[in-house]
C-alpha positions in Angstrom: 114.2 24.7 219.7 114.0 21.5 217.8 115.8 18.4 219.4 115.8 14.7 218.0 117.3 11.8 219.9 117.3 8.2 218.6 118.4 4.9 219.6 118.3 1.4 217.8 117.1 -1.9 219.6 118.0 -4.5 217.2 116.3 -7.3 219.2 112.9 -5.9 219.9 110.0 -5.2 217.6 108.0 -1.8 217.7 105.0 -3.5 218.7 107.1 -4.8 221.9 108.8 -1.5 222.8 105.4 0.3 222.1 103.7 -2.1 224.6 106.5 -1.5 227.5 105.8 2.2 227.3 101.9 1.5 227.8 102.4 -0.5 231.1 102.1 1.0 234.4 105.6 2.1 235.6 107.0 3.1 232.1 107.5 6.9 233.1 109.0 6.0 236.5 111.5 3.7 234.9 112.5 6.5 232.5 112.6 9.3 235.0 116.3 10.0 235.9 117.2 9.0 239.3 119.3 12.3 239.7 116.0 14.6 239.4 113.5 14.6 242.3 110.3 14.2 240.2 107.1 12.5 241.5 103.8 11.9 240.0 101.0 14.2 241.5 98.1 12.9 239.6 97.7 10.8 236.5 94.5 10.1 234.5 94.8 7.2 231.7 97.9 5.9 230.1 99.4 7.3 226.9 96.4 7.3 224.9 94.7 10.7 223.5 93.2 12.7 226.4 95.2 11.2 229.2 97.3 13.4 231.3 99.9 13.5 234.1 100.9 16.1 236.5 104.5 16.0 237.8 105.9 18.0 240.7 109.6 18.7 239.9 111.9 19.8 242.8 114.4 22.3 241.9 116.5 23.4 244.9 114.3 24.9 247.9 111.2 25.2 245.4 109.4 23.0 243.0 107.7 23.0 239.9 104.4 21.7 238.7 104.1 20.3 235.2 101.2 19.2 233.5 101.4 17.1 230.2 98.5 15.9 227.9 98.8 13.0 225.6 97.5 13.1 222.1 98.6 11.8 218.6 98.2 7.9 219.7 98.8 5.4 217.0 98.9 2.3 218.5 102.4 0.5 218.1 103.9 3.6 216.3 103.6 6.9 218.1 102.4 9.1 220.9 102.9 12.6 221.9 102.8 14.4 225.2 102.3 18.2 225.2 102.8 20.8 227.9 99.3 22.2 229.5 101.1 24.0 232.4 104.8 24.2 233.4 108.2 25.3 233.3 108.5 25.9 229.4 107.1 28.6 227.0 106.2 25.4 225.2 106.9 21.9 225.2 105.9 19.0 222.9 107.5 15.6 222.7 106.5 13.2 220.1 107.8 9.4 220.8 108.1 7.3 217.7 108.9 3.6 217.3 109.9 2.7 213.7 110.8 -0.6 212.2 114.5 -1.0 211.6 116.1 -2.5 208.7 116.9 -6.1 209.3 114.5 -6.1 212.4 114.2 -4.6 215.8 113.3 -0.9 216.4 114.4 2.8 216.0 113.1 4.6 219.1 112.9 8.3 218.1 112.3 11.2 220.4 111.2 14.4 218.7 110.9 17.3 220.7 110.2 21.2 220.1 110.7 23.2 223.2 110.7 27.0 223.9 112.5 28.1 227.1 110.5 30.4 229.7 111.4 34.1 230.3 111.2 35.2 226.7 114.5 36.9 225.1 116.3 36.6 228.5 115.6 32.7 228.8 116.5 32.6 225.1 119.9 33.7 225.5 120.9 31.4 228.4 118.5 28.4 228.6 119.0 26.6 225.1 122.4 25.2 226.0 121.4 24.4 229.6 118.1 22.5 228.3 120.2 20.5 225.7 122.7 19.5 228.1 119.9 18.2 230.6 118.2 16.4 227.7 121.3 14.9 226.4 122.0 13.2 229.8 118.3 12.3 230.2 118.2 10.4 226.8 121.5 8.6 227.5 120.1 7.4 230.7 116.5 6.6 229.3 118.0 4.5 226.2 120.2 2.5 228.4 117.8 1.6 231.1 115.2 0.9 228.4 117.5 -1.5 226.5 118.3 -3.3 229.6 114.9 -3.7 230.9 113.8 -4.9 227.6 116.3 -7.4 227.5 115.5 -8.6 231.1 112.0 -9.1 230.2 112.7 -10.7 226.8 114.6 -13.4 228.8 111.6 -14.1 230.9 109.1 -13.9 227.9 108.1 -17.4 227.9 107.1 -17.8 231.5 103.7 -16.9 233.0 103.2 -13.2 234.4 103.6 -13.3 238.0 101.6 -11.7 240.9 104.0 -10.5 243.5 103.4 -9.1 247.1 106.0 -6.3 248.1 106.5 -4.8 251.7 108.4 -1.5 251.5 107.1 -0.7 248.0 107.6 3.0 248.7 111.2 2.6 249.2 114.3 3.1 247.2 114.6 -0.5 246.3 110.7 -1.4 246.4 109.5 1.5 244.2 112.5 0.5 241.7 111.2 -3.0 241.9 107.7 -2.2 241.6 108.0 -0.3 238.2 110.4 -2.9 237.0 107.8 -5.7 237.4 104.7 -3.6 236.0 106.5 -2.6 232.9 107.4 -6.3 232.6 103.7 -7.3 232.6 103.5 -8.7 236.2 101.0 -7.4 238.8 102.1 -6.1 242.1 100.2 -6.3 245.2 101.5 -3.4 247.7 101.4 -4.0 251.6 100.6 -0.4 253.0 100.3 0.6 256.6 97.7 3.2 256.2 93.9 2.9 255.0 94.4 6.2 252.9 97.0 4.2 250.9 94.6 1.5 250.1 93.9 0.8 246.3 93.1 -1.9 243.9 96.9 -2.9 244.1 97.2 -2.4 247.8 96.4 -4.3 250.8 97.0 -3.4 254.7 99.4 -4.7 257.1 100.8 -3.4 260.4 103.7 -5.3 261.7 103.6 -3.5 265.0 100.4 -4.7 265.7 100.8 -8.2 264.2 97.9 -7.5 261.6 98.1 -8.5 257.8 95.3 -9.0 255.1 96.2 -12.7 254.8 93.1 -13.1 252.3 94.7 -10.3 250.0 97.9 -12.5 249.7 95.8 -15.7 248.2 96.7 -16.2 244.4 100.1 -14.4 244.8 103.3 -16.2 243.4 105.9 -14.5 245.4 106.4 -12.4 248.6 109.3 -9.8 248.6 109.8 -8.5 252.1 111.7 -5.2 252.0 110.4 -3.4 254.9 112.6 -2.4 257.8 113.9 0.7 260.2 116.4 2.8 258.4 119.9 1.9 260.1 121.9 5.1 258.9 121.0 7.3 261.7 123.3 7.6 265.0 122.3 4.6 267.3 120.7 5.1 270.5 119.6 2.3 272.7 116.1 2.8 271.6 117.0 2.9 267.9 118.6 -0.1 267.9 115.7 -1.7 269.7 113.8 -0.5 266.9 116.1 -1.5 264.1 116.3 -5.1 265.5 112.4 -5.6 266.3 111.2 -3.8 262.9 113.1 -6.5 261.0 112.4 -9.5 263.1 108.7 -8.7 264.0 107.8 -7.8 260.4 109.4 -10.8 258.9 108.1 -13.2 261.5 104.5 -11.7 260.7 105.0 -12.4 257.2 106.6 -16.0 257.5 103.9 -16.9 260.0 101.0 -15.9 257.6 102.4 -17.4 254.8 102.9 -20.7 256.5 99.1 -20.6 257.6 97.9 -19.6 253.9 96.3 -22.0 251.6 96.8 -21.0 248.0 99.6 -18.4 248.9 102.8 -17.6 247.3 105.3 -20.4 247.2 108.5 -18.3 247.7 109.5 -15.6 250.2 112.5 -13.3 249.3 113.4 -11.7 252.4 115.7 -8.6 252.4 119.1 -9.4 254.4 122.3 -7.6 254.3 126.2 -8.2 254.0 126.6 -7.2 257.4 125.7 -10.7 258.2 129.4 -11.1 257.7 130.6 -8.8 260.3 133.8 -6.6 259.6 136.3 -9.0 257.8 139.1 -6.7 256.4 139.8 -7.8 252.8 138.9 -11.4 253.2 136.6 -12.6 250.2 133.2 -13.7 251.4 130.5 -15.6 249.9 127.3 -17.2 250.8 129.2 -20.1 252.6 131.2 -17.9 254.7 130.5 -17.8 258.5 128.6 -15.2 260.1 130.5 -12.3 261.9 130.4 -10.1 265.2 128.7 -6.9 265.8 125.3 -5.2 266.2 124.3 -5.4 262.3 125.5 -9.2 262.4 123.2 -9.8 265.1 120.4 -7.9 263.5 120.6 -9.9 260.2 121.1 -13.3 261.8 117.4 -12.5 263.8 116.4 -11.3 260.5 116.8 -14.4 258.6 115.8 -16.5 261.7 112.4 -15.1 261.5 111.8 -16.7 258.1 111.9 -20.5 259.8 107.9 -20.4 260.1 107.9 -20.2 256.1 110.9 -22.7 255.6 109.0 -25.3 257.9 105.9 -25.0 256.1 107.8 -25.9 252.7 107.7 -22.4 251.4 111.1 -21.7 249.4 112.8 -18.8 251.2 115.8 -16.8 249.8 117.6 -14.2 251.8 119.0 -11.4 249.9 122.2 -10.2 251.6 122.1 -6.8 250.1 125.3 -4.5 249.5 125.0 -0.6 249.2 122.5 0.3 246.5 124.0 3.2 244.5 121.2 5.5 243.7 121.3 9.3 243.9 117.6 9.1 244.7 118.5 8.1 248.1 120.5 5.7 250.4 124.3 6.3 250.9 125.0 7.8 247.4 122.1 10.2 247.8 123.6 11.5 251.0 127.0 11.8 249.9 126.5 13.8 246.6 126.3 17.3 248.4 129.9 17.2 250.0 131.5 15.8 246.9 129.6 18.2 244.6 131.1 21.2 246.6 134.5 19.7 246.8 134.8 18.4 250.2 134.0 14.8 249.7 137.2 12.6 250.6 137.9 9.0 251.9 136.6 7.9 255.1 139.2 7.0 257.9 142.0 4.9 256.0 139.9 4.2 252.8 141.1 0.7 253.0 137.8 -0.8 254.0 135.7 -2.6 251.3 132.7 -1.2 250.0 130.2 -3.8 248.5 128.0 -2.1 246.3 125.0 -2.9 243.5 123.2 -0.7 241.1 119.6 -0.6 241.7 118.8 -2.4 238.2 120.6 -5.3 238.9 119.1 -5.7 242.3 115.5 -5.6 241.1 116.5 -8.1 238.2 118.1 -10.2 240.9 114.9 -10.4 242.7 113.0 -11.5 239.5 115.9 -13.9 238.8 115.7 -15.9 242.4 111.6 -15.7 242.0 111.9 -17.6 238.8 114.4 -20.0 239.8 113.2 -22.9 242.1 116.6 -24.3 242.6 117.7 -21.0 244.4 117.1 -20.8 248.3 118.8 -19.6 251.3 121.3 -16.9 251.2 122.3 -15.0 248.0 124.6 -12.1 248.2 123.1 -9.0 246.2 126.3 -7.4 245.5 128.0 -6.6 242.2 130.9 -9.0 241.3 133.8 -6.2 242.1 133.7 -4.7 245.6 136.1 -1.8 245.8 137.8 -0.1 248.9 136.3 3.2 250.0 139.3 5.0 248.4 138.7 3.3 245.1 135.0 4.4 245.5 135.8 7.8 246.5 138.0 8.4 243.6 135.6 7.1 241.0 132.9 9.3 242.3 135.1 12.3 242.2 136.2 11.6 238.6 132.3 11.2 237.4 131.4 14.5 239.3 134.8 16.2 237.9 135.5 17.2 241.6 138.7 16.8 243.9 138.7 14.2 246.7 141.7 15.5 248.6 140.0 15.9 252.1 139.8 12.6 254.0 137.4 12.6 256.8 139.5 11.2 259.9 138.2 8.1 261.8 138.2 10.2 265.1 135.7 12.6 263.7 133.5 10.1 262.2 133.0 8.2 265.6 132.6 11.5 267.5 129.7 12.3 265.0 128.2 8.7 264.5 129.3 6.6 267.4 128.9 3.1 267.0 127.4 3.3 263.6 130.8 4.9 262.3 132.7 1.9 263.3 130.4 -0.7 261.8 129.0 1.0 258.7 131.9 3.4 257.7 135.0 2.5 259.1 135.1 -1.1 258.4 133.4 -3.3 255.7 133.1 -6.5 253.9 134.3 -7.7 250.6 131.4 -9.7 249.5 130.9 -11.6 246.4 127.8 -12.9 244.4 128.9 -16.4 244.0 125.5 -17.9 244.2 123.9 -15.4 241.6 126.7 -15.8 239.0 126.6 -19.6 239.6 122.9 -19.7 238.8 123.3 -17.6 235.5 122.4 -14.3 236.5 124.3 -11.5 234.5 124.8 -8.2 235.9 124.7 -5.1 233.7 126.9 -3.1 236.2 130.1 -4.6 237.2 132.4 -1.8 237.6 131.4 1.0 240.1 132.5 4.0 238.0 130.3 2.6 235.1 127.2 2.4 237.7 128.0 5.8 238.9 128.3 7.7 235.3 124.9 5.6 234.5 123.1 6.7 237.9 124.3 10.2 237.7 123.9 11.0 234.1 127.6 11.8 233.6 128.8 9.6 230.6 132.1 9.8 229.4 
């Protein structure tokens, strides 16, 4: 079966687009978030003889897929061919052709033979075509968005950015977004087995960090923290609070005492700072609220003070719900919605402040680059929605009914205090500071974001 996909990039030359594909993180940026794909092994980049081994999870099992690169012509094309994997044959030629009037035509030429011989040939082609249609619609939009973000930053020197929590949902997206833009990432990891040329050790529970490894970095992005989305016991609440305050304090004190270290600390926070405020519009000037999570975020932000006192610019990213099927809230709610038992939570009138992961990582680079930005910055999309509106949008995207609400009483029984603060109440948070500083969101509507992240274009 022969399939060809094309897109036109009017503002980017073939050499620029090809160079993006050669940088670390390009494959990860183009992998669809709805598919559970991990890189098991990689040798080389996209040049002849390089190879990559992928592990693709399919339901309760997984498939190993080994691809070898050849046909490399700098600035023009390269090919990956299956050595071992799920297809009888797979060959994919990536071409980058000059576009009349300037820019690039990206062309993906694929030869694929389904597995299982005649049985596979009877069923698999339509499924393969459908999945590839979804994949390339996603890839081309993300590629165009990323190239535009990096083009706007092209006149600036490349950065060296230290990141905690780099293996998490946000951290991994940020790492690959930065490296495909030509920046260097220094990952802070907790185990010696994870050490690499781009990784240094830290252990916030023991108060240890490789300060020398931070010398020469331009920015420190602190994302690490204990997950908050499990039922809260007293011990768990203590771990949630201490993981944020202790890790942030260690980072802030280290940077304050370090000569030749980063000039900006971007520290994760959350919209929970504002407490639960009904439909009141909230921006960075709004007062703090009540509740356990408001207490946590106040302590989280206060822990950066040693860095502020040392003259380091500090930005608190008060993040909303990051919508990705690869994890977080959206990842957990997909199964009940897919089987038709998803519905609004409680009254459905509580506000849901959300953001697409691509906008989140671009906002991180934006605040690093803009010396005039400090203090709290709401990392949320411009149009928060009620839980009822979100539920309806997700149902439309998945083509499933959303007629079974989950009663507040049941949520309180299942999740206790967590249900009250995270599920049944919300915040209507607006990104005033980001917009005032010139940041442009690629995803302003929640349904557009869901269609992109789930590979379900209209």
